[in-house]
N, C-alpha and C positions, 0 to 999 in steps of 0.2 A: 187337919188345919194346915193351911199354907201361910207361912210367915215370910215376908220380904222386908229386909232392913236396908237402908241406903246410907248408913253412917260408916264412913271409912271403907267403902267397897260394897260389893253385892253379896249379900248373904241370904240364902233361901233355906228355910227349915220346912221339910215336908214329912208328915207322919206316914206310917205304913199304909193306911187306907187310901190316902191321896196318891201315893206312889203306885200302889196296886191298881187303882182306877186309871191312872195315866197310862201305865203299861198295857192294861187290858184294852183301853181305848185305842192305843196305837196298834195293837195286834188286830183289833176289829177293823180298823181303817185299812191296814195293809192287806188283810184277808179279803175285804170287800173289793179293794182296788185291784188286786191280782186275780180276782175271780173265784176265790175260795169262799163262797158264800156259806157253805156249811160250817166254816169256822165261826161265823157270827153267832150261830145258835149255841155253840159250845162256850163262846165268850160271854154271851148274855147269861147263860146258866151259871157260869163261874162267878160272875159279878153278883148275881142274886144270891147264890149259895154263900158267898163270902160275907155279904152284908147281913144275911139272916142268921148264919150260924157262928161266925167269928166275931163280927162287930156287935152282935147282940141287938141288931135292929129288927 
């Protein structure tokens, strides 16, 4: 869950799954942009594995 509050400043609460997905997405984008398309396969496998085995999805 991503929570953003605007009272008295900017506060963003990000749980582990969202942070993991953001970092994996950034890695996939950079890998694709730099031409390392094989990294995309590893990235997608990591995402699927995380959500199936760790998140209980």
